[in-house]
LORO-639823 format. One record per atom (N, C-alpha, C): atom name; y, z, x; residue number from 1. Coordinates in steps of 0.2 Angstrom, whole numbers. Layout:
BEGIN
  atome  north     up   east  num
     CA      Y      Z      X  NUM
...
END
This chain:
BEGIN
  atome  north     up   east  num
      N   -111    -22    111    1
     CA   -105    -23    105    1
      C   -100    -26    108    1
      N    -97    -31    104    2
     CA    -94    -36    104    2
      C    -86    -31    103    2
      N    -80    -35    106    3
     CA    -74    -31    105    3
      C    -71    -31     99    3
      N    -73    -37     95    4
     CA    -71    -34     88    4
      C    -76    -28     85    4
      N    -82    -29     88    5
     CA    -84    -23     83    5
      C    -81    -16     86    5
      N    -80    -16     91    6
     CA    -76     -9     97    6
      C    -69     -8     92    6
      N    -66    -13     92    7
     CA    -60    -12     87    7
      C    -60    -10     81    7
      N    -64    -13     77    8
     CA    -66    -10     71    8
      C    -70     -2     72    8
      N    -73     -2     75    9
     CA    -75      4     76    9
      C    -71     11     79    9
      N    -65      9     82   10
     CA    -61     12     84   10
      C    -56     14     78   10
      N    -56      8     74   11
     CA    -52     11     68   11
      C    -54     17     64   11
      N    -61     15     63   12
     CA    -64     22     60   12
      C    -63     28     62   12
      N    -64     28     70   13
     CA    -64     35     74   13
      C    -57     37     73   13
      N    -51     33     73   14
     CA    -45     35     70   14
      C    -42     37     65   14
      N    -48     36     60   15
     CA    -47     39     54   15
      C    -44     35     48   15
      N    -45     27     50   16
     CA    -45     24     43   16
      C    -52     23     41   16
      N    -53     21     34   17
     CA    -57     20     32   17
      C    -63     14     32   17
      N    -60      7     33   18
     CA    -61      2     34   18
      C    -56     -2     40   18
      N    -60     -7     40   19
     CA    -55    -12     44   19
      C    -59    -20     46   19
      N    -54    -25     45   20
     CA    -57    -30     47   20
      C    -51    -34     50   20
      N    -54    -42     53   21
     CA    -51    -47     56   21
      C    -50    -51     54   21
      N    -42    -54     54   22
     CA    -42    -61     51   22
      C    -37    -64     56   22
      N    -36    -69     57   23
     CA    -30    -75     60   23
      C    -25    -74     57   23
      N    -20    -77     62   24
     CA    -13    -77     61   24
      C    -11    -82     57   24
      N    -16    -86     54   25
     CA    -13    -91     52   25
      C     -9    -90     47   25
      N     -5    -95     44   26
     CA     -1    -93     36   26
      C     -5    -92     31   26
      N     -4    -90     25   27
     CA     -7    -86     20   27
      C     -9    -92     16   27
      N    -12    -92     13   28
     CA    -15    -99      7   28
      C    -10   -100      2   28
      N     -6   -106      2   29
     CA     -2   -107     -3   29
      C     -2   -105    -10   29
      N     -7   -103    -11   30
     CA     -6   -101    -19   30
      C     -5    -93    -20   30
      N     -4    -90    -14   31
     CA     -1    -84    -14   31
      C      7    -86    -14   31
      N     10    -89     -9   32
     CA     17    -91     -9   32
      C     18    -92    -16   32
      N     17    -96    -19   33
     CA     18   -101    -24   33
      C     19    -96    -31   33
      N     15    -92    -31   34
     CA     14    -87    -36   34
      C     21    -82    -36   34
      N     21    -80    -27   35
     CA     29    -76    -27   35
      C     32    -80    -28   35
      N     35    -85    -27   36
     CA     42    -89    -28   36
      C     43    -88    -37   36
      N     37    -91    -39   37
     CA     38    -90    -47   37
      C     41    -83    -48   37
      N     36    -79    -45   38
     CA     37    -71    -49   38
      C     46    -70    -48   38
      N     49    -71    -42   39
     CA     54    -70    -40   39
      C     59    -74    -46   39
      N     58    -80    -47   40
     CA     61    -85    -49   40
      C     61    -82    -57   40
      N     56    -77    -60   41
     CA     54    -76    -65   41
      C     59    -69    -69   41
      N     61    -68    -61   42
     CA     68    -61    -63   42
      C     61    -55    -62   42
      N     55    -56    -60   43
     CA     51    -50    -61   43
      C     51    -45    -54   43
      N     55    -47    -50   44
     CA     58    -40    -43   44
      C     61    -38    -46   44
      N     66    -38    -50   45
     CA     70    -33    -54   45
      C     77    -32    -49   45
      N     78    -25    -47   46
     CA     82    -28    -43   46
      C     80    -25    -36   46
      N     76    -28    -35   47
     CA     72    -26    -26   47
      C     74    -33    -23   47
      N     82    -34    -21   48
     CA     85    -39    -16   48
      C     81    -41    -12   48
      N     78    -34     -7   49
     CA     74    -37     -3   49
      C     69    -40     -2   49
      N     65    -43     -8   50
     CA     60    -45     -9   50
      C     62    -53     -9   50
      N     68    -54     -9   51
     CA     70    -62    -11   51
      C     71    -64     -2   51
      N     71    -59      2   52
     CA     72    -60      9   52
      C     67    -62     14   52
      N     67    -66     17   53
     CA     61    -67     24   53
      C     55    -70     21   53
      N     55    -74     15   54
     CA     50    -77     12   54
      C     46    -80     15   54
      N     47    -83     21   55
     CA     42    -89     25   55
      C     39    -85     30   55
      N     42    -80     32   56
     CA     40    -74     37   56
      C     34    -73     33   56
      N     34    -68     25   57
     CA     30    -66     23   57
      C     24    -69     22   57
      N     23    -74     22   58
     CA     19    -79     22   58
      C     15    -82     28   58
      N     19    -82     32   59
     CA     17    -84     39   59
      C     19    -78     43   59
      N     12    -75     45   60
     CA     13    -70     50   60
      C     16    -72     57   60
      N     13    -78     59   61
     CA     17    -81     67   61
      C     25    -80     68   61
      N     29    -80     62   62
     CA     35    -78     62   62
      C     37    -72     64   62
      N     31    -68     62   63
     CA     34    -61     64   63
      C     32    -58     72   63
      N     28    -63     74   64
     CA     27    -60     81   64
      C     24    -69     86   64
      N     28    -69     90   65
     CA     29    -76     91   65
      C     21    -76     97   65
      N     17    -83     95   66
     CA     11    -84     99   66
      C      5    -77     97   66
      N      7    -75     89   67
     CA      2    -71     88   67
      C     -5    -76     86   67
      N    -11    -71     87   68
     CA    -17    -76     84   68
      C    -22    -73     81   68
      N    -20    -65     80   69
     CA    -26    -63     75   69
      C    -22    -58     73   69
      N    -24    -53     67   70
     CA    -21    -47     64   70
      C    -28    -44     62   70
      N    -28    -36     65   71
     CA    -33    -32     63   71
      C    -31    -29     57   71
      N    -33    -27     51   72
     CA    -30    -24     43   72
      C    -35    -18     44   72
      N    -32    -14     42   73
     CA    -35     -8     42   73
      C    -34     -5     35   73
      N    -37      0     31   74
     CA    -36      3     23   74
      C    -38     11     24   74
      N    -32     14     22   75
     CA    -34     22     23   75
      C    -35     25     16   75
      N    -38     27     15   76
     CA    -42     31      8   76
      C    -38     36      7   76
      N    -33     37      0   77
     CA    -30     43     -1   77
      C    -31     46     -8   77
      N    -39     45    -11   78
     CA    -40     47    -16   78
      C    -41     56    -14   78
      N    -38     63    -18   79
     CA    -39     68    -16   79
      C    -45     70    -19   79
      N    -47     76    -16   80
     CA    -51     78    -20   80
      C    -52     81    -27   80
      N    -57     79    -32   81
     CA    -55     83    -38   81
      C    -54     91    -39   81
      N    -56     95    -36   82
     CA    -53    102    -34   82
      C    -46    103    -33   82
      N    -43     96    -30   83
     CA    -36     97    -28   83
      C    -32     95    -32   83
      N    -34     94    -37   84
     CA    -29     90    -43   84
      C    -28     93    -48   84
      N    -22     96    -53   85
     CA    -22     99    -59   85
      C    -22     97    -64   85
      N    -27     97    -68   86
     CA    -28     94    -75   86
      C    -22     92    -78   86
      N    -18     96    -79   87
     CA    -10     95    -83   87
      C     -3     99    -79   87
      N     -3     93    -75   88
     CA      3     94    -72   88
      C      8     95    -76   88
      N     15     99    -73   89
     CA     19    100    -78   89
      C     23     92    -78   89
      N     25     91    -71   90
     CA     26     84    -71   90
      C     20     79    -66   90
      N     21     72    -68   91
     CA     17     70    -63   91
      C     20     65    -59   91
      N     16     65    -51   92
     CA     17     62    -47   92
      C     12     58    -43   92
      N     13     51    -41   93
     CA      8     46    -40   93
      C      3     49    -34   93
      N     -2     49    -35   94
     CA     -7     51    -29   94
      C     -4     51    -22   94
      N     -3     44    -21   95
     CA     -1     43    -15   95
      C      5     46    -11   95
      N     10     49    -16   96
     CA     16     51    -15   96
      C     16     58    -13   96
      N     11     61    -16   97
     CA      9     69    -14   97
      C      6     70     -6   97
      N      6     64     -3   98
     CA      6     65      4   98
      C     11     66      9   98
      N     11     67     16   99
     CA     14     67     20   99
      C     16     59     19   99
      N     23     56     22  100
     CA     24     50     23  100
      C     19     47     25  100
      N     16     41     22  101
     CA     11     37     26  101
      C     14     32     32  101
      N     21     31     31  102
     CA     23     25     37  102
      C     21     28     42  102
      N     24     33     45  103
     CA     23     35     53  103
      C     17     36     53  103
      N     11     39     48  104
     CA      6     41     51  104
      C      0     35     51  104
      N      2     30     48  105
     CA     -2     23     49  105
      C     -1     21     56  105
      N      6     21     56  106
     CA     10     17     63  106
      C      8     21     70  106
      N      6     26     69  107
     CA      5     30     75  107
      C     -3     27     78  107
      N     -6     28     72  108
     CA    -15     27     72  108
      C    -16     18     74  108
      N    -10     13     73  109
     CA    -10      5     74  109
      C     -8      6     82  109
      N     -3     10     85  110
     CA      0      7     90  110
      C     -7     12     96  110
      N    -10     17     94  111
     CA    -17     17     97  111
      C    -22     15     96  111
      N    -23      9     92  112
     CA    -28      5     91  112
      C    -25      0     96  112
      N    -18     -2     97  113
     CA    -17     -6    101  113
      C    -18     -5    108  113
      N    -17      0    110  114
     CA    -17      3    118  114
      C    -26      2    118  114
      N    -29      4    113  115
     CA    -36      3    114  115
      C    -39     -3    116  115
      N    -36     -7    113  116
     CA    -37    -14    111  116
      C    -36    -17    119  116
      N    -30    -15    121  117
     CA    -27    -18    127  117
      C    -33    -15    133  117
      N    -34     -9    134  118
     CA    -39     -6    139  118
      C    -46    -10    136  118
      N    -48    -11    132  119
     CA    -57    -14    130  119
      C    -56    -20    132  119
      N    -49    -23    131  120
     CA    -51    -31    132  120
      C    -56    -33    138  120
      N    -59    -38    138  121
     CA    -62    -41    142  121
      C    -58    -46    147  121
      N    -58    -44    154  122
     CA    -54    -48    158  122
      C    -58    -54    159  122
      N    -53    -60    159  123
     CA    -56    -68    159  123
      C    -60    -68    166  123
      N    -63    -74    168  124
     CA    -65    -74    174  124
      C    -59    -76    181  124
      N    -59    -74    186  125
     CA    -54    -79    191  125
      C    -53    -85    190  125
      N    -45    -85    188  126
     CA    -42    -93    189  126
      C    -42    -94    182  126
      N    -46    -92    177  127
     CA    -45    -94    172  127
      C    -39    -93    167  127
      N    -34   -100    167  128
     CA    -29    -99    163  128
      C    -26    -99    158  128
      N    -32    -99    153  129
     CA    -33   -101    147  129
      C    -32    -94    142  129
      N    -33    -89    148  130
     CA    -33    -82    145  130
      C    -28    -77    147  130
      N    -23    -76    143  131
     CA    -18    -72    146  131
      C    -21    -64    149  131
      N    -16    -61    154  132
     CA    -19    -56    155  132
      C    -16    -51    152  132
      N    -20    -45    153  133
     CA    -20    -39    148  133
      C    -12    -35    147  133
      N     -8    -36    152  134
     CA     -2    -36    152  134
      C      3    -40    149  134
      N      0    -45    146  135
     CA      3    -50    142  135
      C      3    -51    136  135
      N     -3    -48    132  136
     CA     -5    -47    127  136
      C      1    -44    123  136
      N      4    -44    117  137
     CA      9    -42    114  137
      C      4    -39    106  137
      N      8    -34    104  138
     CA      6    -31     96  138
      C     11    -30     93  138
      N      9    -29     85  139
     CA     15    -28     82  139
      C     12    -26     76  139
      N     13    -18     75  140
     CA     11    -13     70  140
      C     14    -14     65  140
      N     11    -16     58  141
     CA     13    -17     52  141
      C     11    -12     46  141
      N     16    -10     44  142
     CA     16     -7     36  142
      C     18    -13     30  142
      N     19     -7     25  143
     CA     23    -12     19  143
      C     30    -11     20  143
      N     33     -8     23  144
     CA     40    -10     25  144
      C     42    -17     29  144
      N     37    -20     32  145
     CA     39    -27     35  145
      C     37    -32     31  145
      N     40    -38     30  146
     CA     39    -42     26  146
      C     32    -47     26  146
      N     26    -45     23  147
     CA     20    -47     25  147
      C     15    -46     19  147
      N     11    -52     18  148
     CA      8    -53     12  148
      C      1    -49     12  148
      N      1    -41     14  149
     CA     -4    -39     17  149
      C     -9    -39     13  149
      N     -9    -38      6  150
     CA    -13    -38      1  150
      C    -18    -44      4  150
      N    -16    -49      3  151
     CA    -19    -57      5  151
      C    -23    -57     10  151
      N    -19    -55     16  152
     CA    -20    -55     22  152
      C    -27    -49     24  152
      N    -27    -44     20  153
     CA    -33    -40     20  153
      C    -40    -43     17  153
      N    -37    -45     11  154
     CA    -44    -51      8  154
      C    -47    -56     12  154
      N    -41    -58     17  155
     CA    -44    -64     21  155
      C    -48    -60     28  155
      N    -45    -53     29  156
     CA    -51    -49     33  156
      C    -56    -48     30  156
      N    -59    -49     24  157
     CA    -64    -45     21  157
      C    -64    -38     17  157
      N    -58    -37     19  158
     CA    -58    -29     15  158
      C    -58    -28      8  158
      N    -57    -33      4  159
     CA    -59    -31     -4  159
      C    -55    -39     -7  159
      N    -53    -37    -13  160
     CA    -51    -44    -17  160
      C    -44    -41    -21  160
      N    -40    -45    -24  161
     CA    -34    -45    -27  161
      C    -36    -42    -35  161
      N    -35    -37    -36  162
     CA    -36    -35    -45  162
      C    -30    -38    -48  162
      N    -35    -37    -55  163
     CA    -28    -39    -60  163
      C    -23    -37    -60  163
      N    -23    -29    -58  164
     CA    -18    -23    -57  164
      C    -14    -25    -51  164
      N    -15    -30    -47  165
     CA    -11    -32    -41  165
      C    -12    -28    -36  165
      N    -20    -24    -34  166
     CA    -18    -19    -29  166
      C    -25    -24    -27  166
      N    -26    -19    -21  167
     CA    -31    -23    -16  167
      C    -39    -19    -19  167
      N    -43    -21    -20  168
     CA    -47    -17    -24  168
      C    -55    -17    -16  168
      N    -56    -13    -13  169
     CA    -61    -13     -9  169
      C    -67    -11    -13  169
      N    -75    -15    -12  170
     CA    -78    -13    -17  170
      C    -83     -8    -17  170
      N    -81     -1    -12  171
     CA    -83      5    -11  171
      C    -79     11    -12  171
      N    -72      9     -8  172
     CA    -67     14     -7  172
      C    -64     13    -14  172
      N    -64      7    -20  173
     CA    -58      6    -24  173
      C    -51      5    -21  173
      N    -47      6    -27  174
     CA    -38      4    -24  174
      C    -34     10    -24  174
      N    -36     17    -20  175
     CA    -34     20    -20  175
      C    -33     23    -12  175
      N    -30     15     -9  176
     CA    -30     15     -2  176
      C    -24     11      0  176
      N    -20     13      7  177
     CA    -16     11     10  177
      C    -18      8     16  177
      N    -15      2     16  178
     CA    -15     -4     21  178
      C     -9     -4     26  178
      N    -13     -6     32  179
     CA     -9     -7     40  179
      C    -10    -14     42  179
      N     -7    -16     46  180
     CA    -10    -22     50  180
      C     -7    -20     58  180
      N    -11    -23     63  181
     CA     -9    -24     69  181
      C     -9    -32     71  181
      N     -5    -35     71  182
     CA     -5    -42     74  182
      C     -3    -43     82  182
      N     -8    -48     84  183
     CA     -9    -47     91  183
      C     -8    -55     93  183
      N     -6    -56    100  184
     CA     -8    -63    104  184
      C    -15    -63    106  184
      N    -18    -58    106  185
     CA    -26    -59    108  185
      C    -30    -63    103  185
      N    -35    -67    107  186
     CA    -38    -71    101  186
      C    -44    -68     99  186
      N    -46    -65     94  187
     CA    -53    -61     90  187
      C    -55    -66     85  187
      N    -61    -65     86  188
     CA    -66    -68     79  188
      C    -63    -66     74  188
      N    -61    -70     70  189
     CA    -61    -65     62  189
      C    -68    -64     57  189
      N    -67    -61     53  190
     CA    -72    -58     49  190
      C    -71    -64     43  190
      N    -77    -65     39  191
     CA    -77    -68     31  191
      C    -72    -66     27  191
      N    -70    -72     25  192
     CA    -65    -68     19  192
      C    -69    -64     14  192
      N    -66    -60      9  193
     CA    -70    -56      4  193
      C    -69    -61     -2  193
      N    -73    -63     -6  194
     CA    -74    -69    -11  194
      C    -80    -66    -14  194
      N    -83    -62    -15  195
     CA    -89    -59    -18  195
      C    -89    -57    -24  195
      N    -83    -53    -27  196
     CA    -81    -49    -34  196
      C    -75    -51    -35  196
      N    -73    -51    -43  197
     CA    -67    -52    -46  197
      C    -68    -48    -51  197
      N    -61    -47    -55  198
     CA    -61    -43    -61  198
      C    -64    -46    -66  198
      N    -67    -52    -66  199
     CA    -70    -55    -72  199
      C    -67    -53    -78  199
      N    -70    -52    -84  200
     CA    -65    -52    -90  200
      C    -63    -45    -91  200
      N    -65    -40    -86  201
     CA    -60    -33    -86  201
      C    -53    -34    -88  201
      N    -52    -29    -94  202
     CA    -45    -29    -95  202
      C    -42    -22    -95  202
      N    -47    -17    -91  203
     CA    -46    -10    -93  203
      C    -36     -7    -90  203
      N    -38    -12    -84  204
     CA    -31     -8    -82  204
      C    -23    -12    -84  204
      N    -24    -17    -89  205
     CA    -19    -20    -93  205
      C    -19    -14    -99  205
      N    -24    -13   -103  206
     CA    -24     -8   -109  206
      C    -22     -2   -106  206
      N    -22      0    -99  207
     CA    -21      8    -97  207
      C    -11      7    -96  207
      N    -11      4    -94  208
     CA     -3      2    -92  208
      C      0      4    -98  208
      N      6     11    -96  209
     CA      8     13   -103  209
      C     15      9   -104  209
      N     17      2   -101  210
     CA     23      1   -102  210
      C     22     -8   -102  210
      N     16    -10   -102  211
     CA     13    -18   -104  211
      C     17    -20    -96  211
      N     17    -17    -91  212
     CA     19    -23    -86  212
      C     14    -27    -83  212
      N      9    -26    -86  213
     CA      3    -30    -82  213
      C      0    -36    -88  213
      N     -1    -42    -85  214
     CA     -4    -47    -91  214
      C    -11    -51    -89  214
      N    -15    -51    -93  215
     CA    -21    -53    -91  215
      C    -22    -59    -86  215
      N    -17    -63    -86  216
     CA    -18    -69    -83  216
      C    -14    -68    -75  216
      N    -15    -61    -74  217
     CA    -14    -58    -67  217
      C     -6    -55    -66  217
      N     -2    -60    -70  218
     CA      7    -60    -67  218
      C      8    -52    -69  218
      N     13    -49    -66  219
     CA     16    -41    -66  219
      C     23    -42    -66  219
      N     26    -38    -70  220
     CA     33    -38    -72  220
      C     35    -30    -69  220
      N     40    -32    -65  221
     CA     40    -26    -60  221
      C     47    -21    -64  221
      N     50    -27    -71  222
     CA     55    -22    -74  222
      C     51    -16    -78  222
      N     45    -18    -81  223
     CA     43    -14    -86  223
      C     38     -8    -80  223
      N     38     -8    -73  224
     CA     34     -5    -71  224
      C     36      2    -69  224
      N     32      8    -71  225
     CA     36     15    -70  225
      C     38     17    -63  225
      N     32     12    -57  226
     CA     34     12    -51  226
      C     41     12    -48  226
      N     41      4    -52  227
     CA     48      3    -50  227
      C     53      7    -52  227
      N     54      7    -58  228
     CA     60     13    -62  228
      C     60     19    -59  228
      N     54     21    -56  229
     CA     55     30    -53  229
      C     58     31    -45  229
      N     56     23    -43  230
     CA     56     23    -37  230
      C     60     19    -34  230
      N     61     13    -35  231
     CA     63      6    -33  231
      C     73      7    -37  231
      N     72      8    -44  232
     CA     78      7    -48  232
      C     84     11    -44  232
      N     89      7    -42  233
     CA     95     11    -39  233
      C    100     14    -46  233
      N     98     12    -53  234
     CA    102     15    -57  234
      C     98     21    -63  234
      N    103     21    -67  235
     CA     97     27    -71  235
      C     90     23    -75  235
      N     85     29    -74  236
     CA     78     27    -77  236
      C     79     26    -84  236
      N     78     19    -87  237
     CA     76     19    -94  237
      C     72     15    -96  237
      N     70     19   -101  238
     CA     64     17   -105  238
      C     62      7   -105  238
      N     57      5   -105  239
     CA     57     -3   -104  239
      C     56     -5   -109  239
      N     58    -12   -110  240
     CA     58    -14   -117  240
      C     51    -15   -119  240
      N     50    -17   -125  241
     CA     42    -18   -129  241
      C     42    -12   -132  241
      N     35    -13   -134  242
     CA     33     -8   -140  242
      C     31     -3   -137  242
      N     28     -2   -131  243
     CA     25      5   -128  243
      C     29      8   -128  243
      N     27     15   -133  244
     CA     30     22   -130  244
      C     23     28   -130  244
      N     19     26   -125  245
     CA     13     30   -122  245
      C     17     36   -120  245
      N     12     40   -122  246
     CA     15     48   -118  246
      C     15     48   -112  246
      N     10     44   -108  247
     CA     10     45   -100  247
      C     16     41    -98  247
      N     19     38   -102  248
     CA     25     35    -97  248
      C     30     41    -96  248
      N     30     47   -100  249
     CA     34     52   -100  249
      C     35     55    -97  249
      N     28     56    -93  250
     CA     28     61    -88  250
      C     29     60    -80  250
      N     28     54    -80  251
     CA     30     53    -71  251
      C     33     52    -70  251
      N     35     54    -63  252
     CA     43     56    -59  252
      C     44     53    -53  252
      N     40     49    -52  253
     CA     38     47    -46  253
      C     33     43    -45  253
      N     33     36    -47  254
     CA     27     31    -45  254
      C     24     33    -53  254
      N     17     29    -52  255
     CA     11     29    -58  255
      C      4     27    -55  255
      N      0     29    -59  256
     CA     -9     29    -56  256
      C    -13     25    -61  256
      N     -9     24    -66  257
     CA    -14     23    -72  257
      C    -17     17    -73  257
      N    -15     11    -70  258
     CA    -19      6    -69  258
      C    -23      6    -63  258
      N    -23      9    -58  259
     CA    -27     12    -55  259
      C    -34     15    -56  259
      N    -31     20    -59  260
     CA    -37     25    -63  260
      C    -40     22    -67  260
      N    -39     16    -71  261
     CA    -42     13    -75  261
      C    -49     10    -74  261
      N    -46      6    -65  262
     CA    -53      3    -65  262
      C    -60      4    -63  262
      N    -65      1    -65  263
     CA    -71      3    -64  263
      C    -73      4    -57  263
      N    -70      2    -52  264
     CA    -70      2    -45  264
      C    -70      9    -42  264
      N    -67     14    -47  265
     CA    -65     19    -46  265
      C    -69     24    -47  265
      N    -75     24    -51  266
     CA    -79     28    -56  266
      C    -83     32    -50  266
      N    -86     28    -45  267
     CA    -89     31    -39  267
      C    -87     31    -32  267
      N    -79     28    -32  268
     CA    -76     31    -25  268
      C    -74     36    -22  268
      N    -77     36    -16  269
     CA    -76     44    -13  269
      C    -69     45    -11  269
      N    -70     53    -13  270
     CA    -63     56    -10  270
      C    -60     54     -2  270
      N    -55     55      0  271
     CA    -53     53      7  271
      C    -57     61     11  271
      N    -59     56     17  272
     CA    -62     60     23  272
      C    -55     62     28  272
      N    -50     59     30  273
     CA    -47     62     35  273
      C    -43     67     32  273
      N    -44     72     36  274
     CA    -40     79     35  274
      C    -34     78     36  274
      N    -33     75     44  275
     CA    -26     75     45  275
      C    -21     73     41  275
      N    -23     68     36  276
     CA    -19     66     31  276
      C    -17     70     25  276
      N    -11     74     26  277
     CA     -8     81     23  277
      C     -7     81     16  277
      N    -12     83     12  278
     CA    -10     82      5  278
      C     -7     89      4  278
      N     -3     89     -1  279
     CA      4     93     -4  279
      C      0     94    -10  279
      N     -5     98    -12  280
     CA     -6    101    -18  280
      C     -2    105    -23  280
      N      3    108    -19  281
     CA      9    113    -21  281
      C     12    109    -26  281
      N     14    103    -24  282
     CA     20     99    -28  282
      C     19     98    -35  282
      N     11     98    -35  283
     CA      9     98    -45  283
      C     10    105    -48  283
      N     14    109    -45  284
     CA     17    115    -49  284
      C     24    115    -51  284
      N     28    109    -47  285
     CA     34    108    -48  285
      C     35    108    -56  285
      N     39    109    -59  286
     CA     43    111    -65  286
      C     48    104    -67  286
      N     50    103    -72  287
     CA     59    101    -73  287
      C     63    105    -70  287
      N     63    111    -75  288
     CA     68    116    -72  288
      C     68    115    -66  288
      N     62    118    -61  289
     CA     64    118    -54  289
      C     67    112    -51  289
      N     66    107    -53  290
     CA     69    101    -50  290
      C     74     99    -53  290
      N     77    102    -58  291
     CA     84    101    -60  291
      C     89    104    -56  291
      N     85    111    -54  292
     CA     91    116    -51  292
      C     90    117    -44  292
      N     85    111    -41  293
     CA     85    113    -33  293
      C     91    110    -31  293
      N     90    113    -24  294
     CA     96    113    -20  294
      C     95    108    -14  294
      N     99    105     -8  295
     CA     99    100     -5  295
      C     95    102     -1  295
      N     94    110      1  296
     CA     92    112      5  296
      C     85    112      4  296
      N     83    114     -2  297
     CA     78    116     -4  297
      C     75    109     -5  297
      N     77    105     -6  298
     CA     75     98     -7  298
      C     70     95     -2  298
      N     78     96      5  299
     CA     74     94     13  299
      C     66     99     15  299
      N     68    104     12  300
     CA     62    109     16  300
      C     57    108     11  300
      N     56    107      7  301
     CA     49    105      2  301
      C     47     98      4  301
      N     50     92      4  302
     CA     49     87      5  302
      C     51     84     11  302
      N     51     88     16  303
     CA     52     84     22  303
      C     47     79     26  303
      N     47     74     29  304
     CA     41     70     29  304
      C     37     67     24  304
      N     40     66     19  305
     CA     36     63     14  305
      C     41     58     10  305
      N     38     55      6  306
     CA     41     47      2  306
      C     47     49     -1  306
      N     47     56     -4  307
     CA     54     58     -8  307
      C     59     58     -4  307
      N     60     59      3  308
     CA     64     59      8  308
      C     69     54      6  308
      N     65     47      5  309
     CA     70     41      3  309
      C     70     38     -5  309
      N     67     42     -9  310
     CA     70     43    -15  310
      C     76     47    -16  310
      N     77     54    -12  311
     CA     82     58    -11  311
      C     83     62    -18  311
      N     86     66    -18  312
     CA     87     73    -23  312
      C     91     69    -30  312
      N     95     65    -29  313
     CA     98     63    -36  313
      C     95     59    -39  313
      N     91     55    -37  314
     CA     87     49    -40  314
      C     81     54    -43  314
      N     77     60    -41  315
     CA     72     65    -42  315
      C     75     67    -47  315
      N     81     70    -48  316
     CA     82     75    -56  316
      C     84     66    -60  316
      N     87     62    -58  317
     CA     88     56    -64  317
      C     80     54    -66  317
      N     75     56    -63  318
     CA     68     54    -64  318
      C     68     59    -70  318
      N     68     66    -69  319
     CA     67     71    -73  319
      C     73     71    -79  319
      N     77     68    -79  320
     CA     81     67    -83  320
      C     81     64    -88  320
      N     80     60    -85  321
     CA     78     50    -89  321
      C     73     52    -97  321
      N     71     47   -100  322
     CA     68     48   -104  322
      C     61     48   -103  322
      N     59     53    -99  323
     CA     52     54    -97  323
      C     50     61    -97  323
      N     53     64    -94  324
     CA     52     72    -94  324
      C     57     77    -99  324
      N     56     80   -101  325
     CA     61     86   -104  325
      C     64     84   -110  325
END
């Protein structure tokens, strides 16, 4: 078995559901051009951090000097059907009903780095073209790092970027979380994924309660419920536009509508990784319980989750807003 095959198998053994390898070369210019226009059009709303480190985002080599390869991984977070309430009092995006995925994924990327270093084939004696194992460098990345991870995942063969702007894996769908392990080790890259596209499907566009998606593939974060409930620093406001879809009124953290509408979700499997802790009890929370929640209760209930980053005040804001109650 090649080193590349061993690395990808180890990623699966660590609990990831898919893995692929690409180079650390700059991302195709079409992605950076789209992103810069997106920023210029104001579609990033008040996410000022999106305007920083643009060159690094599309040139992975700037994040790790001497980087040659990137190992891309995907973690399926689709809950089993029997874990979901049919009509919860409030709606929370599915990824947010788990423990915080950032340390979960990063810890396993560190383990993958140690495995890769240990399993690396030592070069012949006197071969100065290959670095020794102790000279190999790694950098574990998740979405808190400025990196065009969906474009890299597509280049590593893990799927394609759909009209909902999510990476869509042909078997896992798009309820997946991504991570990357950059390394100075030279690895054989996988073939890019270019077999499937959205075609003329527009289900995600029709499913979006607030009209944030467009058929040309553009996306306006200012209208997106996920932005308004997670990123927006000010009060949650109803977006401009004609949509008054009732689905928009029940989400208090994120939104799943464009994902769940995708045809690739129909036969996608539930998660296999039981170590990634799901919290079905959060689905029972009512607006009144959240509004009367104390800081201590908030910390106890949502410890080690993405809600901690949101904070209790903004969570109550989302419940108070034009969404619930």
